[in-house]
Each structure stands twice: as C-alpha cells, then as structure tokens.
KOLGU-4560 file (N, C-alpha, C; in nm, 3 decimals, padded with zeros to 5 digits):
<recs>
<n_xx: 03.276 n_yy: -05.249 n_zz: 11.466 ca_xx: 03.278 ca_yy: -05.365 ca_zz: 11.554 c_xx: 03.420 c_yy: -05.418 c_zz: 11.574 mol: A seq: 1 type: UNK>
<n_xx: 03.506 n_yy: -05.399 n_zz: 11.476 ca_xx: 03.642 ca_yy: -05.452 ca_zz: 11.489 c_xx: 03.715 c_yy: -05.385 c_zz: 11.605 mol: A seq: 2 type: UNK>
<n_xx: 03.693 n_yy: -05.255 n_zz: 11.624 ca_xx: 03.758 ca_yy: -05.183 ca_zz: 11.733 c_xx: 03.715 c_yy: -05.232 c_zz: 11.870 mol: A seq: 3 type: UNK>
<n_xx: 03.588 n_yy: -05.271 n_zz: 11.883 ca_xx: 03.538 ca_yy: -05.322 ca_zz: 12.011 c_xx: 03.576 c_yy: -05.466 c_zz: 12.035 mol: A seq: 4 type: UNK>
<n_xx: 03.620 n_yy: -05.534 n_zz: 11.932 ca_xx: 03.648 ca_yy: -05.677 ca_zz: 11.946 c_xx: 03.795 c_yy: -05.704 c_zz: 11.976 mol: A seq: 5 type: UNK>
<n_xx: 03.873 n_yy: -05.601 n_zz: 11.998 ca_xx: 04.013 ca_yy: -05.623 ca_zz: 12.033 c_xx: 04.021 c_yy: -05.681 c_zz: 12.174 mol: A seq: 6 type: UNK>
<n_xx: 04.123 n_yy: -05.759 n_zz: 12.198 ca_xx: 04.138 ca_yy: -05.825 ca_zz: 12.328 c_xx: 04.154 c_yy: -05.726 c_zz: 12.443 mol: A seq: 7 type: UNK>
<n_xx: 04.210 n_yy: -05.608 n_zz: 12.414 ca_xx: 04.230 ca_yy: -05.509 ca_zz: 12.520 c_xx: 04.097 c_yy: -05.458 c_zz: 12.575 mol: A seq: 8 type: UNK>
<n_xx: 03.992 n_yy: -05.463 n_zz: 12.496 ca_xx: 03.860 ca_yy: -05.420 ca_zz: 12.542 c_xx: 03.774 c_yy: -05.540 c_zz: 12.578 mol: A seq: 9 type: UNK>
<n_xx: 03.779 n_yy: -05.644 n_zz: 12.495 ca_xx: 03.690 ca_yy: -05.759 ca_zz: 12.511 c_xx: 03.717 c_yy: -05.836 c_zz: 12.641 mol: A seq: 10 type: UNK>
<n_xx: 03.840 n_yy: -05.866 n_zz: 12.669 ca_xx: 03.874 ca_yy: -05.949 ca_zz: 12.786 c_xx: 03.837 c_yy: -05.880 c_zz: 12.918 mol: A seq: 11 type: UNK>
<n_xx: 03.874 n_yy: -05.752 n_zz: 12.941 ca_xx: 03.832 ca_yy: -05.690 ca_zz: 13.067 c_xx: 03.680 c_yy: -05.680 c_zz: 13.082 mol: A seq: 12 type: UNK>
<n_xx: 03.609 n_yy: -05.657 n_zz: 12.972 ca_xx: 03.463 ca_yy: -05.650 ca_zz: 12.980 c_xx: 03.404 c_yy: -05.785 c_zz: 13.019 mol: A seq: 13 type: UNK>
<n_xx: 03.459 n_yy: -05.892 n_zz: 12.963 ca_xx: 03.411 ca_yy: -06.027 ca_zz: 12.996 c_xx: 03.443 c_yy: -06.060 c_zz: 13.141 mol: A seq: 14 type: UNK>
<n_xx: 03.562 n_yy: -06.023 n_zz: 13.186 ca_xx: 03.601 ca_yy: -06.050 ca_zz: 13.325 c_xx: 03.511 c_yy: -05.973 c_zz: 13.422 mol: A seq: 15 type: UNK>
<n_xx: 03.484 n_yy: -05.847 n_zz: 13.392 ca_xx: 03.396 ca_yy: -05.768 ca_zz: 13.478 c_xx: 03.255 c_yy: -05.825 c_zz: 13.481 mol: A seq: 16 type: UNK>
<n_xx: 03.205 n_yy: -05.867 n_zz: 13.365 ca_xx: 03.071 ca_yy: -05.927 ca_zz: 13.360 c_xx: 03.067 c_yy: -06.057 c_zz: 13.438 mol: A seq: 17 type: UNK>
<n_xx: 03.171 n_yy: -06.139 n_zz: 13.426 ca_xx: 03.178 ca_yy: -06.266 ca_zz: 13.497 c_xx: 03.185 c_yy: -06.244 c_zz: 13.648 mol: A seq: 18 type: UNK>
<n_xx: 03.272 n_yy: -06.155 n_zz: 13.691 ca_xx: 03.287 ca_yy: -06.128 ca_zz: 13.835 c_xx: 03.158 c_yy: -06.069 c_zz: 13.891 mol: A seq: 19 type: UNK>
<n_xx: 03.098 n_yy: -05.976 n_zz: 13.820 ca_xx: 02.974 ca_yy: -05.915 ca_zz: 13.866 c_xx: 02.861 c_yy: -06.015 c_zz: 13.877 mol: A seq: 20 type: UNK>
<n_xx: 02.850 n_yy: -06.102 n_zz: 13.778 ca_xx: 02.743 ca_yy: -06.202 ca_zz: 13.778 c_xx: 02.763 c_yy: -06.304 c_zz: 13.891 mol: A seq: 21 type: UNK>
<n_xx: 02.886 n_yy: -06.351 n_zz: 13.908 ca_xx: 02.912 ca_yy: -06.448 ca_zz: 14.015 c_xx: 02.894 c_yy: -06.384 c_zz: 14.153 mol: A seq: 22 type: UNK>
<n_xx: 02.934 n_yy: -06.259 n_zz: 14.167 ca_xx: 02.916 ca_yy: -06.188 ca_zz: 14.295 c_xx: 02.767 c_yy: -06.171 c_zz: 14.325 mol: A seq: 23 type: UNK>
<n_xx: 02.691 n_yy: -06.137 n_zz: 14.224 ca_xx: 02.547 ca_yy: -06.120 ca_zz: 14.241 c_xx: 02.482 c_yy: -06.253 c_zz: 14.283 mol: A seq: 24 type: UNK>
<n_xx: 02.521 n_yy: -06.363 n_zz: 14.220 ca_xx: 02.467 ca_yy: -06.494 ca_zz: 14.256 c_xx: 02.506 c_yy: -06.532 c_zz: 14.399 mol: A seq: 25 type: UNK>
<n_xx: 02.630 n_yy: -06.503 n_zz: 14.436 ca_xx: 02.676 ca_yy: -06.534 ca_zz: 14.572 c_xx: 02.597 c_yy: -06.454 c_zz: 14.676 mol: A seq: 26 type: UNK>
<n_xx: 02.573 n_yy: -06.328 n_zz: 14.647 ca_xx: 02.496 ca_yy: -06.244 ca_zz: 14.741 c_xx: 02.353 c_yy: -06.294 c_zz: 14.752 mol: A seq: 27 type: UNK>
<n_xx: 02.291 n_yy: -06.330 n_zz: 14.639 ca_xx: 02.155 ca_yy: -06.383 ca_zz: 14.644 c_xx: 02.148 c_yy: -06.511 c_zz: 14.726 mol: A seq: 28 type: UNK>
<n_xx: 02.247 n_yy: -06.600 n_zz: 14.709 ca_xx: 02.248 ca_yy: -06.724 ca_zz: 14.786 c_xx: 02.266 c_yy: -06.695 c_zz: 14.934 mol: A seq: 29 type: UNK>
<n_xx: 02.352 n_yy: -06.597 n_zz: 14.967 ca_xx: 02.377 ca_yy: -06.563 ca_zz: 15.108 c_xx: 02.252 c_yy: -06.503 c_zz: 15.172 mol: A seq: 30 type: UNK>
<n_xx: 02.182 n_yy: -06.420 n_zz: 15.099 ca_xx: 02.058 ca_yy: -06.360 ca_zz: 15.152 c_xx: 01.955 c_yy: -06.469 c_zz: 15.179 mol: A seq: 31 type: UNK>
<n_xx: 01.942 n_yy: -06.563 n_zz: 15.086 ca_xx: 01.847 ca_yy: -06.673 ca_zz: 15.108 c_xx: 01.887 c_yy: -06.759 c_zz: 15.226 mol: A seq: 32 type: UNK>
<n_xx: 02.018 n_yy: -06.782 n_zz: 15.240 ca_xx: 02.067 ca_yy: -06.861 ca_zz: 15.353 c_xx: 02.035 c_yy: -06.791 c_zz: 15.485 mol: A seq: 33 type: UNK>
<n_xx: 02.062 n_yy: -06.661 n_zz: 15.492 ca_xx: 02.035 ca_yy: -06.586 ca_zz: 15.614 c_xx: 01.885 c_yy: -06.583 c_zz: 15.645 mol: A seq: 34 type: UNK>
<n_xx: 01.804 n_yy: -06.571 n_zz: 15.541 ca_xx: 01.659 ca_yy: -06.567 ca_zz: 15.560 c_xx: 01.605 c_yy: -06.700 c_zz: 15.611 mol: A seq: 35 type: UNK>
<n_xx: 01.667 n_yy: -06.811 n_zz: 15.573 ca_xx: 01.618 ca_yy: -06.944 ca_zz: 15.610 c_xx: 01.675 c_yy: -06.996 c_zz: 15.741 mol: A seq: 36 type: UNK>
<n_xx: 01.762 n_yy: -06.922 n_zz: 15.806 ca_xx: 01.817 ca_yy: -06.967 ca_zz: 15.934 c_xx: 01.708 c_yy: -06.972 c_zz: 16.040 mol: A seq: 37 type: UNK>
<n_xx: 01.711 n_yy: -07.071 n_zz: 16.128 ca_xx: 01.609 ca_yy: -07.080 ca_zz: 16.233 c_xx: 01.609 c_yy: -06.957 c_zz: 16.325 mol: A seq: 38 type: UNK>
<n_xx: 01.724 n_yy: -06.900 n_zz: 16.350 ca_xx: 01.731 ca_yy: -06.785 ca_zz: 16.441 c_xx: 01.662 c_yy: -06.661 c_zz: 16.385 mol: A seq: 39 type: UNK>
<n_xx: 01.646 n_yy: -06.655 n_zz: 16.254 ca_xx: 01.584 ca_yy: -06.536 ca_zz: 16.197 c_xx: 01.438 c_yy: -06.557 c_zz: 16.158 mol: A seq: 40 type: UNK>
<n_xx: 01.386 n_yy: -06.674 n_zz: 16.183 ca_xx: 01.249 ca_yy: -06.703 ca_zz: 16.142 c_xx: 01.145 c_yy: -06.620 c_zz: 16.217 mol: A seq: 41 type: UNK>
<n_xx: 01.169 n_yy: -06.592 n_zz: 16.342 ca_xx: 01.069 ca_yy: -06.522 ca_zz: 16.423 c_xx: 01.050 c_yy: -06.377 c_zz: 16.381 mol: A seq: 42 type: UNK>
<n_xx: 01.153 n_yy: -06.317 n_zz: 16.322 ca_xx: 01.140 ca_yy: -06.175 ca_zz: 16.288 c_xx: 01.116 c_yy: -06.151 c_zz: 16.139 mol: A seq: 43 type: UNK>
<n_xx: 01.100 n_yy: -06.257 n_zz: 16.064 ca_xx: 01.081 ca_yy: -06.244 ca_zz: 15.921 c_xx: 00.939 c_yy: -06.205 c_zz: 15.885 mol: A seq: 44 type: UNK>
<n_xx: 00.929 n_yy: -06.108 n_zz: 15.794 ca_xx: 00.801 ca_yy: -06.075 ca_zz: 15.732 c_xx: 00.803 c_yy: -06.137 c_zz: 15.593 mol: A seq: 45 type: UNK>
<n_xx: 00.690 n_yy: -06.177 n_zz: 15.543 ca_xx: 00.688 ca_yy: -06.232 ca_zz: 15.407 c_xx: 00.737 c_yy: -06.127 c_zz: 15.306 mol: A seq: 46 type: UNK>
<n_xx: 00.805 n_yy: -06.176 n_zz: 15.204 ca_xx: 00.854 ca_yy: -06.085 ca_zz: 15.100 c_xx: 00.737 c_yy: -06.031 c_zz: 15.019 mol: A seq: 47 type: UNK>
<n_xx: 00.749 n_yy: -05.905 n_zz: 14.982 ca_xx: 00.645 ca_yy: -05.847 ca_zz: 14.897 c_xx: 00.662 c_yy: -05.901 c_zz: 14.755 mol: A seq: 48 type: UNK>
<n_xx: 00.561 n_yy: -05.880 n_zz: 14.675 ca_xx: 00.565 ca_yy: -05.926 ca_zz: 14.536 c_xx: 00.679 c_yy: -05.857 c_zz: 14.462 mol: A seq: 49 type: UNK>
<n_xx: 00.700 n_yy: -05.730 n_zz: 14.491 ca_xx: 00.809 ca_yy: -05.656 ca_zz: 14.426 c_xx: 00.946 c_yy: -05.710 c_zz: 14.462 mol: A seq: 50 type: UNK>
<n_xx: 00.964 n_yy: -05.747 n_zz: 14.589 ca_xx: 01.093 ca_yy: -05.803 ca_zz: 14.631 c_xx: 01.116 c_yy: -05.939 c_zz: 14.566 mol: A seq: 51 type: UNK>
<n_xx: 01.012 n_yy: -06.022 n_zz: 14.560 ca_xx: 01.026 ca_yy: -06.152 ca_zz: 14.495 c_xx: 01.059 c_yy: -06.135 c_zz: 14.347 mol: A seq: 52 type: UNK>
<n_xx: 00.991 n_yy: -06.042 n_zz: 14.282 ca_xx: 01.014 ca_yy: -06.017 ca_zz: 14.141 c_xx: 01.156 c_yy: -05.964 c_zz: 14.118 mol: A seq: 53 type: UNK>
<n_xx: 01.202 n_yy: -05.878 n_zz: 14.206 ca_xx: 01.337 ca_yy: -05.822 ca_zz: 14.195 c_xx: 01.444 c_yy: -05.930 c_zz: 14.209 mol: A seq: 54 type: UNK>
<n_xx: 01.428 n_yy: -06.018 n_zz: 14.308 ca_xx: 01.525 ca_yy: -06.126 ca_zz: 14.327 c_xx: 01.524 c_yy: -06.222 c_zz: 14.209 mol: A seq: 55 type: UNK>
<n_xx: 01.406 n_yy: -06.252 n_zz: 14.156 ca_xx: 01.397 ca_yy: -06.340 ca_zz: 14.040 c_xx: 01.462 c_yy: -06.276 c_zz: 13.918 mol: A seq: 56 type: UNK>
<n_xx: 01.440 n_yy: -06.147 n_zz: 13.899 ca_xx: 01.502 ca_yy: -06.077 ca_zz: 13.786 c_xx: 01.654 c_yy: -06.078 c_zz: 13.798 mol: A seq: 57 type: UNK>
<n_xx: 01.706 n_yy: -06.056 n_zz: 13.919 ca_xx: 01.851 ca_yy: -06.059 ca_zz: 13.940 c_xx: 01.907 c_yy: -06.197 c_zz: 13.910 mol: A seq: 58 type: UNK>
<n_xx: 01.836 n_yy: -06.301 n_zz: 13.954 ca_xx: 01.880 ca_yy: -06.438 ca_zz: 13.929 c_xx: 01.881 c_yy: -06.468 c_zz: 13.780 mol: A seq: 59 type: UNK>
<n_xx: 01.773 n_yy: -06.434 n_zz: 13.711 ca_xx: 01.764 ca_yy: -06.461 ca_zz: 13.567 c_xx: 01.869 c_yy: -06.384 c_zz: 13.490 mol: A seq: 60 type: UNK>
<n_xx: 01.890 n_yy: -06.257 n_zz: 13.523 ca_xx: 01.989 ca_yy: -06.177 ca_zz: 13.452 c_xx: 02.132 c_yy: -06.226 c_zz: 13.478 mol: A seq: 61 type: UNK>
<n_xx: 02.160 n_yy: -06.270 n_zz: 13.599 ca_xx: 02.294 ca_yy: -06.323 ca_zz: 13.629 c_xx: 02.319 c_yy: -06.453 c_zz: 13.553 mol: A seq: 62 type: UNK>
<n_xx: 02.220 n_yy: -06.540 n_zz: 13.550 ca_xx: 02.235 ca_yy: -06.665 ca_zz: 13.476 c_xx: 02.244 c_yy: -06.639 c_zz: 13.325 mol: A seq: 63 type: UNK>
<n_xx: 02.167 n_yy: -06.544 n_zz: 13.276 ca_xx: 02.174 ca_yy: -06.509 ca_zz: 13.134 c_xx: 02.311 c_yy: -06.454 c_zz: 13.098 mol: A seq: 64 type: UNK>
<n_xx: 02.368 n_yy: -06.375 n_zz: 13.188 ca_xx: 02.503 ca_yy: -06.322 ca_zz: 13.165 c_xx: 02.604 c_yy: -06.434 c_zz: 13.156 mol: A seq: 65 type: UNK>
<n_xx: 02.595 n_yy: -06.532 n_zz: 13.245 ca_xx: 02.688 ca_yy: -06.646 ca_zz: 13.240 c_xx: 02.671 c_yy: -06.726 c_zz: 13.111 mol: A seq: 66 type: UNK>
<n_xx: 02.548 n_yy: -06.746 n_zz: 13.067 ca_xx: 02.523 ca_yy: -06.819 ca_zz: 12.942 c_xx: 02.579 c_yy: -06.741 c_zz: 12.823 mol: A seq: 67 type: UNK>
<n_xx: 02.558 n_yy: -06.610 n_zz: 12.821 ca_xx: 02.610 ca_yy: -06.529 ca_zz: 12.712 c_xx: 02.763 c_yy: -06.526 c_zz: 12.710 mol: A seq: 68 type: UNK>
<n_xx: 02.825 n_yy: -06.521 n_zz: 12.826 ca_xx: 02.971 ca_yy: -06.525 ca_zz: 12.832 c_xx: 03.022 c_yy: -06.659 c_zz: 12.778 mol: A seq: 69 type: UNK>
<n_xx: 02.958 n_yy: -06.768 n_zz: 12.820 ca_xx: 02.999 ca_yy: -06.899 ca_zz: 12.771 c_xx: 02.980 c_yy: -06.909 c_zz: 12.619 mol: A seq: 70 type: UNK>
<n_xx: 02.869 n_yy: -06.858 n_zz: 12.570 ca_xx: 02.845 ca_yy: -06.861 ca_zz: 12.426 c_xx: 02.945 c_yy: -06.777 c_zz: 12.349 mol: A seq: 71 type: UNK>
<n_xx: 02.976 n_yy: -06.659 n_zz: 12.402 ca_xx: 03.073 ca_yy: -06.573 ca_zz: 12.335 c_xx: 03.211 c_yy: -06.637 c_zz: 12.332 mol: A seq: 72 type: UNK>
<n_xx: 03.251 n_yy: -06.696 n_zz: 12.443 ca_xx: 03.382 ca_yy: -06.761 ca_zz: 12.447 c_xx: 03.387 c_yy: -06.882 c_zz: 12.353 mol: A seq: 73 type: UNK>
<n_xx: 03.279 n_yy: -06.958 n_zz: 12.348 ca_xx: 03.273 ca_yy: -07.073 ca_zz: 12.257 c_xx: 03.284 c_yy: -07.027 c_zz: 12.112 mol: A seq: 74 type: UNK>
<n_xx: 03.207 n_yy: -06.924 n_zz: 12.075 ca_xx: 03.212 ca_yy: -06.875 ca_zz: 11.938 c_xx: 03.348 c_yy: -06.813 c_zz: 11.907 mol: A seq: 75 type: UNK>
<n_xx: 03.406 n_yy: -06.742 n_zz: 12.002 ca_xx: 03.536 ca_yy: -06.682 ca_zz: 11.980 c_xx: 03.642 c_yy: -06.790 c_zz: 11.959 mol: A seq: 76 type: UNK>
<n_xx: 03.633 n_yy: -06.895 n_zz: 12.038 ca_xx: 03.728 ca_yy: -07.006 ca_zz: 12.023 c_xx: 03.706 c_yy: -07.077 c_zz: 11.890 mol: A seq: 77 type: UNK>
<n_xx: 03.581 n_yy: -07.096 n_zz: 11.851 ca_xx: 03.551 ca_yy: -07.166 ca_zz: 11.726 c_xx: 03.594 c_yy: -07.083 c_zz: 11.605 mol: A seq: 78 type: UNK>
<n_xx: 03.566 n_yy: -06.953 n_zz: 11.606 ca_xx: 03.593 ca_yy: -06.870 ca_zz: 11.490 c_xx: 03.736 c_yy: -06.818 c_zz: 11.483 mol: A seq: 79 type: UNK>
<n_xx: 03.795 n_yy: -06.788 n_zz: 11.598 ca_xx: 03.928 ca_yy: -06.727 ca_zz: 11.599 c_xx: 04.037 c_yy: -06.820 c_zz: 11.652 mol: A seq: 80 type: UNK>
<n_xx: 03.999 n_yy: -06.935 n_zz: 11.699 ca_xx: 04.092 ca_yy: -07.038 ca_zz: 11.750 c_xx: 04.180 c_yy: -06.987 c_zz: 11.863 mol: A seq: 81 type: UNK>
<n_xx: 04.122 n_yy: -06.897 n_zz: 11.944 ca_xx: 04.193 ca_yy: -06.850 ca_zz: 12.064 c_xx: 04.090 c_yy: -06.793 c_zz: 12.159 mol: A seq: 82 type: UNK>
<n_xx: 04.123 n_yy: -06.792 n_zz: 12.287 ca_xx: 04.036 ca_yy: -06.728 ca_zz: 12.386 c_xx: 04.078 c_yy: -06.586 c_zz: 12.396 mol: A seq: 83 type: UNK>
</recs>
C-alpha cells in the first residue's frame, strides 16, 4: 500500500476521478436540460426503465466518487498534515 500512496500516483488518480465525476455530472445535467426544453417536447418518447436506471446509477456513482475523494483528502490532511 505504501507504493500506491505516493503523491506521484495518488494525486493524478484523484484528479482524474474528480474530473471524470464532474464531467459526468455536467453531461447528465445537460441531457436533462435538453430533454426539458419546450422545443424538444413534441418528439420526446418516455424513457425506458433501463435508461432511467442507468442515469440514476451514473448520478449515484458520480456523487459517491466526489464523497470518497472528499473523505480521502480529509483523512490524508488529518493523518499526514498535507494534501
């Protein structure tokens, strides 16, 4: 575990997870915005159960990633006194 906890590995992995999670949330918000526009209402079909479940899973996993990143940074700061 010590080898994986070096800053050369830990920091880029956290940055990639943060960027990926925020990008995923931004895309989900944009899709919902586009779906709710008045101009697109006439051609919309209701989402299938699988699509709803997929979007919910993406939302939950992105939020969980952000919570885990925050927890890891908090513990790292508390235990090692540095980010």
